[in-house]
C-alpha positions in Angstrom: -114.9 155.9 -24.0 -115.1 155.5 -20.8 -115.2 159.5 -19.3 -117.5 158.9 -16.3 -119.9 162.5 -15.7 -120.3 163.6 -11.9 -124.3 165.4 -12.7 -125.2 166.9 -9.3 -128.6 168.7 -9.5 -131.4 169.1 -6.1 -134.6 168.7 -9.3 -134.7 164.7 -10.6 -136.0 165.6 -13.6 -133.1 167.5 -14.4 -130.3 164.8 -13.4 -132.3 162.2 -15.2 -132.2 164.2 -18.2 -128.4 165.6 -18.5 -127.7 161.7 -17.5 -129.3 160.3 -20.4 -128.2 162.5 -22.7 -124.4 162.1 -22.1 -125.2 158.3 -21.9 -126.9 158.3 -25.4 -123.0 159.6 -26.8 -121.4 156.8 -24.5 -120.7 158.9 -21.2 -120.8 156.7 -17.8 -123.1 159.0 -15.6 -123.4 158.8 -11.7 -125.9 161.1 -9.7 -126.0 163.1 -7.0 -128.9 165.2 -5.5 -126.5 167.7 -2.9 -123.4 168.4 -2.0 -123.1 165.9 0.8 -123.7 162.8 -2.0 -121.5 164.7 -4.2 -118.4 165.4 -2.2 -119.0 161.4 -1.0 -118.8 160.4 -4.8 -115.7 162.8 -5.7 -113.6 161.8 -2.4 -114.4 158.0 -3.3 -113.2 158.4 -7.1 -112.6 161.4 -8.8 -115.2 161.5 -11.9 -113.6 162.9 -15.5 -116.0 166.0 -15.0 -118.8 167.7 -12.6 -121.6 169.2 -14.0 -122.5 171.4 -11.1 -126.0 172.9 -10.1 -125.2 177.0 -8.3 -128.5 176.3 -6.3 -129.6 173.2 -4.2 -132.5 173.1 -1.6 -131.7 170.8 1.0 -128.0 170.8 0.8 -125.2 171.8 3.7 -123.3 173.7 0.4 -124.3 175.4 -2.3 -122.6 174.6 -5.7 -120.3 177.3 -5.3 -118.6 175.8 -2.4 -118.8 173.2 -3.2 -116.8 174.1 -6.4 -114.0 176.0 -4.3 -114.4 172.2 -2.3 -113.0 170.5 -5.2 -111.1 172.7 -6.3 -108.7 172.3 -3.5 -108.8 168.5 -3.5 -108.9 167.5 -7.1 -107.8 171.0 -8.9 -107.7 169.2 -12.2 -111.3 167.9 -12.5 -113.1 171.0 -15.1 -116.6 170.9 -13.2 -118.8 173.3 -14.9 -121.5 175.0 -13.5 -125.4 175.2 -14.0 -128.7 177.3 -13.0 -131.8 178.5 -13.5 -131.3 181.5 -12.3 -127.8 182.9 -13.8 -126.5 186.2 -14.9 -123.4 187.7 -15.5 -122.3 188.5 -12.0 -122.6 184.5 -11.3 -121.3 183.3 -14.4 -118.4 185.1 -13.6 -117.9 184.5 -10.4 -118.4 180.9 -11.1 -115.0 181.2 -13.7 -113.2 183.0 -11.1 -113.2 180.3 -8.7 -112.1 177.7 -11.4 -115.3 176.7 -13.1 -114.3 175.8 -16.6 -118.0 177.0 -18.0 -121.2 178.4 -16.9 -124.2 177.0 -18.7 -128.0 178.7 -18.0 -130.7 176.8 -18.2 -133.1 175.5 -19.9 -130.0 174.8 -22.7 -129.8 172.6 -25.6 -128.2 168.8 -25.5 -125.9 170.0 -28.5 -124.6 173.2 -25.8 -124.2 171.1 -23.0 -122.3 168.4 -25.1 -120.3 170.7 -27.0 -119.5 172.0 -23.3 -118.9 168.7 -21.7 -116.2 167.6 -24.9 -114.7 170.4 -24.6 -114.1 170.5 -21.0 -112.6 167.2 -20.8 -110.7 167.8 -24.4 -109.2 170.6 -22.2 -108.0 168.6 -19.1 -107.1 165.7 -21.4 -104.5 168.6 -23.6 -104.0 170.5 -20.3 -103.1 166.7 -18.6 -100.4 165.7 -21.9 -98.8 169.3 -21.5 -97.6 168.8 -18.3 -96.4 165.4 -18.6 -94.7 166.9 -21.9 -93.1 170.0 -20.3 -91.7 167.4 -17.6 -90.2 165.1 -20.6 -88.6 168.7 -21.9 -86.1 170.8 -20.5 -87.4 173.4 -23.3 -89.2 176.2 -21.9 -93.2 176.5 -23.0 -93.1 179.1 -25.4 -94.8 182.4 -24.2 -96.4 185.6 -26.8 -97.9 189.2 -26.0 -99.4 188.9 -29.3 -100.6 192.5 -31.0 -99.3 195.2 -32.5 -101.2 198.4 -30.6 -99.7 201.3 -28.6 -100.7 199.3 -25.7 -98.9 196.1 -26.0 -95.8 198.5 -27.7 -95.5 199.7 -24.8 -96.4 196.7 -22.5 -93.4 194.8 -24.3 -91.4 197.7 -23.3 -92.2 197.6 -19.9 -91.3 194.5 -20.2 -87.7 194.6 -21.3 -87.0 197.6 -19.0 -88.2 195.2 -15.5 -86.9 191.7 -16.4 -83.7 191.9 -15.8 -84.1 193.6 -12.4 -84.9 191.2 -9.4 -87.8 194.1 -8.3 -91.1 192.5 -7.0 -93.7 193.5 -9.5 -97.5 193.5 -8.8 -100.1 193.2 -12.5 -103.4 194.3 -12.9 -105.5 194.1 -15.3 -108.8 192.3 -16.0 -109.7 188.8 -15.5 -108.4 187.0 -18.6 -106.6 189.9 -20.0 -102.8 188.2 -20.3 -101.3 188.9 -16.7 -99.9 185.6 -16.5 -98.3 185.7 -19.7 -96.5 188.7 -19.5 -95.7 187.6 -15.3 -94.0 184.6 -17.7 -92.7 186.4 -19.9 -90.8 188.8 -17.4 -89.4 185.2 -15.9 -88.3 184.0 -19.7 -86.5 187.4 -20.1 -84.6 187.7 -16.8 -81.7 185.9 -15.4 -84.3 183.1 -13.7 -84.7 182.2 -16.7 -83.5 178.4 -16.2 -85.0 178.5 -12.9 -88.7 177.6 -12.2 -91.5 179.6 -12.5 -94.3 178.6 -10.0 -98.3 179.7 -9.4 -99.9 180.3 -6.6 -103.4 180.3 -7.4 -104.7 182.1 -4.5 -107.7 181.0 -4.6 -107.1 177.5 -3.9 -105.7 178.7 -0.6 -107.5 178.0 2.0 -106.9 179.0 5.7 -106.2 175.7 7.6 -103.9 174.4 4.5 -102.2 178.2 4.0 -98.7 177.2 5.9 -98.7 174.2 4.4 -98.9 175.5 0.9 -96.7 178.0 1.0 -94.1 177.3 3.4 -93.9 173.1 3.6 -94.3 171.1 6.1 -92.0 168.4 8.2 -94.5 166.9 10.3 -97.5 165.1 9.0 -99.2 161.5 9.8 -97.7 159.8 6.8 -94.4 161.2 7.8 -93.2 162.5 4.6 -92.3 166.4 4.1 -94.4 169.1 1.8 -92.0 171.2 0.2 -93.6 174.6 -0.2 -94.3 177.1 -3.1 -91.1 179.1 -1.8 -89.1 176.1 -1.6 -89.7 175.0 -5.2 -89.7 178.4 -6.6 -85.7 178.8 -5.1 -83.7 180.6 -7.7 -87.1 180.9 -9.9 -90.0 183.0 -9.8 -92.9 182.4 -8.0 -96.3 184.2 -8.9 -99.8 184.5 -7.2 -102.4 184.7 -9.4 -105.4 186.9 -7.9 -103.7 188.3 -4.9 -106.8 189.2 -3.2 -108.1 185.3 -2.6 -105.6 184.9 -0.3 -106.6 184.7 3.5 -105.5 187.7 5.8 -103.8 185.5 8.1 -101.6 184.2 5.3 -101.1 187.7 4.2 -100.0 188.8 7.3 -97.0 185.9 7.8 -96.7 186.5 4.2 -94.9 190.2 4.3 -92.5 189.2 6.5 -91.8 185.9 3.9 -91.6 188.1 1.4 -89.4 190.6 2.3 -87.1 188.5 4.1 -87.0 185.8 2.1 -86.6 183.1 5.2 -89.3 181.1 6.8 -89.8 178.2 9.3 -91.6 174.8 7.8 -94.5 174.1 9.5 -93.6 171.5 12.5 -89.7 172.8 12.0 -87.7 174.6 13.8 -84.3 175.9 11.2 -84.8 179.1 9.1 -85.5 178.3 5.7 -83.5 180.6 3.4 -84.5 180.8 -0.7 -84.5 182.7 -3.3 -87.2 184.0 -5.1 -88.8 186.8 -6.9 -92.6 187.2 -6.7 -95.0 188.5 -9.1 -98.5 188.9 -7.9 -101.0 189.7 -10.4 -105.2 190.7 -9.4 -108.0 191.6 -11.2 -109.2 193.7 -8.7 -109.0 197.6 -7.6 -106.2 197.4 -5.2 -107.1 200.2 -3.9 -111.1 199.2 -3.4 -109.5 196.2 -1.7 -107.4 197.5 1.0 -110.2 199.6 1.9 -112.7 196.9 2.0 -110.3 195.2 3.9 -109.6 192.7 1.5 -106.4 193.2 0.9 -103.3 193.5 4.0 -102.2 197.6 2.6 -98.7 196.4 4.1 -98.4 193.8 1.6 -99.7 195.3 -1.0 -96.5 197.7 -0.5 -94.0 195.1 -0.5 -95.4 193.4 -3.2 -96.1 196.5 -5.5 -92.5 198.1 -5.8 -93.1 197.6 -9.4 -96.5 198.3 -10.7 -98.0 197.3 -14.4 -101.1 196.6 -16.3 -102.6 194.4 -18.3 -105.2 196.3 -20.7 -108.1 194.1 -21.5 -108.8 193.0 -25.1 -111.6 196.5 -25.4 -109.2 198.3 -24.6 -106.7 196.9 -27.9 -109.2 195.7 -30.6 -106.6 197.0 -33.3 -105.2 192.9 -32.2 -108.4 191.5 -32.2 -107.6 190.0 -36.1 -103.9 189.2 -35.1 -104.9 187.3 -31.7 -107.7 185.6 -33.5 -105.0 184.6 -36.5 -102.7 183.2 -33.9 -105.2 181.0 -32.3 -106.5 179.6 -34.9 -103.4 178.3 -36.0 -102.7 177.6 -32.3 -106.0 175.5 -32.0 -106.0 173.8 -35.1 -102.9 172.1 -34.1 -103.6 171.4 -30.5 -107.2 170.5 -31.8 -105.9 168.0 -35.1 -107.8 170.0 -37.3 -107.1 172.0 -40.5 -106.3 175.9 -39.8 -109.3 178.3 -41.4 -109.8 181.8 -42.8 -112.1 183.9 -40.9 -113.8 186.3 -42.6 -114.5 190.2 -42.4 -117.5 189.9 -41.2 -116.6 187.7 -38.9 -113.7 189.3 -37.7 -116.0 192.9 -38.4 -118.2 191.9 -35.5 -115.4 190.5 -33.5 -114.1 193.6 -33.6 -117.2 195.5 -32.2 -118.1 193.7 -29.2 -117.1 194.4 -25.9 -115.6 191.0 -24.4 -115.7 190.9 -20.6 -113.6 187.6 -20.6 -111.0 189.3 -22.6 -108.3 187.1 -24.4 -109.0 184.1 -23.1 -112.9 184.7 -23.9 -111.5 185.3 -28.0 -109.7 182.2 -27.5 -112.8 179.7 -26.2 -114.6 181.4 -29.3 -112.2 180.5 -31.9 -111.6 177.0 -30.4 -115.6 176.6 -30.8 -115.4 177.8 -34.0 -112.8 175.3 -35.0 -115.0 172.7 -33.1 -118.6 173.3 -34.5 -117.5 174.5 -38.1 -115.2 171.7 -39.6 -115.4 171.8 -43.5 -116.5 175.9 -43.3 -117.9 176.6 -47.6 -114.7 177.7 -49.3 -111.8 177.4 -46.5 -113.9 180.8 -44.8 -115.6 181.1 -41.6 -118.1 183.7 -42.0 -120.0 186.1 -39.4 -123.1 183.5 -38.4 -120.3 181.0 -36.9 -120.2 183.1 -34.4 -121.8 182.5 -30.5 -125.3 183.9 -30.2 -123.9 186.1 -27.6 -121.4 188.0 -29.7 -124.2 188.8 -31.9 -126.4 190.4 -29.6 -126.3 194.1 -28.4 -128.0 196.4 -26.4 -131.0 198.2 -28.0 -132.0 200.4 -25.9 -129.8 203.5 -26.9 -131.1 202.7 -31.1 -134.8 202.6 -29.6 -134.8 205.9 -28.4 -132.6 207.9 -31.8 -135.7 205.7 -33.8 -138.2 207.4 -31.9 -136.5 210.7 -31.8 -136.1 210.3 -35.9 -139.4 209.9 -36.7 -140.7 213.2 -36.0 -138.3 214.5 -38.8 -137.5 215.1 -42.3 -135.7 212.0 -43.5 -132.7 214.2 -44.5 -132.7 215.4 -40.8 -133.2 212.0 -39.7 -130.5 210.0 -41.7 -127.8 213.0 -40.3 -129.2 212.0 -37.2 -128.3 208.7 -37.2 -125.1 209.3 -39.0 -124.1 211.6 -36.2 -124.8 209.0 -33.4 -123.4 206.1 -35.0 -120.0 208.0 -36.0 -120.0 208.6 -32.1 -120.7 205.5 -31.0 -118.2 204.3 -33.0 -115.2 206.7 -32.0 -115.6 206.1 -28.6 -115.8 201.9 -29.3 -112.3 202.5 -31.1 -111.1 205.1 -28.5 -110.7 207.7 -30.7 -108.6 205.4 -33.4 -109.4 206.8 -37.4 -107.4 203.7 -38.7 -109.4 200.6 -37.0 -112.7 202.5 -36.9 -112.3 203.2 -40.9 -111.8 199.8 -41.1 -114.1 198.7 -39.8 -117.4 200.8 -40.8 -115.5 200.2 -44.5 -114.5 204.0 -45.2 -111.1 205.4 -46.4 -109.8 207.1 -43.3 -110.0 210.2 -45.6 -113.2 209.9 -46.4 -113.7 209.1 -43.0 -112.1 212.7 -41.3 -114.2 214.5 -43.5 -117.6 212.8 -43.2 -117.1 213.7 -39.2 -116.4 216.7 -40.1 -119.3 217.6 -42.2 -121.5 216.1 -38.9 -119.5 218.1 -36.5 -117.4 215.4 -34.6 -115.0 216.1 -32.1 -112.1 213.4 -33.4 -110.2 214.0 -30.2 
């Protein structure tokens, strides 16, 4: 094992502890106390993985700024963010900026090692897949898994819009599968034999945006850079997280999108391209326009057709199908035998809110496969789930308990049952079939129970 891990933290004891833990497992490590030291290491020889603290004293950049800097330079290097002051917002921001994962201090050695191995494994798989795609003419298989009403409607919309040449704007929560939808549109269009090029807007800085998008004819090295628009000629150009584009770039993009012509940096000739534009964002676009983060004219140029991808919490009935698909897919990629997911585990998954949407579910399944190599009788049970999926707010439950203590048993039980049924009905968005399956009742019996408790179902 010759992977080198860069550990960046302003606390010497933390750096030493992490490094010793990794070295005991055969990794090579190098340490940096601040952003300047980290940049010096990264530019001299990119590490296999970076463990990066978010808050650092005596540093000219914080961890999130170093993350963005490194993503622009070496996007293939996985970065794990760590912090002793972590919260959900910080973790989500780090993931959105391209971090592989987020770990809150203090953390156990097993958790650290698992996350590092997963990051390295995903990096290797990504590199190998890219090499295989370059060697193969066959397009990568893309599927939209699920049988919910939302997914069926999404498939129908894809079938309608794919044959057209219209520009499409896709919205939906982070991790919900917006790129999958974009690739399906491309695969079902007349451009399916052309390239599908992804523009990661968060990685396009203002200083190199023109070169990145439109290419360049004048560099010190003397070589010409082919921009993303030319790379996507006769294919599809997909803008991931549109609102992350610099505003100046957005202004220049309006004309290029409308006219499909542009000049390369340093060039004088107009370049004509034939590119279909599909854009996506996890933000409230109207709010982004009002806040000045998105140009209104660009929004209308790109949003000829608007589509919305629901988060996983909005289509809970698909969770079992998705989980089974990810078990098969991850087992094949990891070289592990597939396992069966127990009913108790699937029920717990259906009740979770999935802030990371489908992407989070995939990661959870991969973790289960790694940590449960030989489950008892081949079935993975509830105790295999990560702790965060089993935890839930208790404030509302405590209020109900306090209220029920002043009631006779029969009335207290009826109070609990009613609150429980109302909560489950909201969770499954009125889907009686899915709710009945989760709580373990026949559908007809559930209808009778809801009626007896005077719970409205519509």
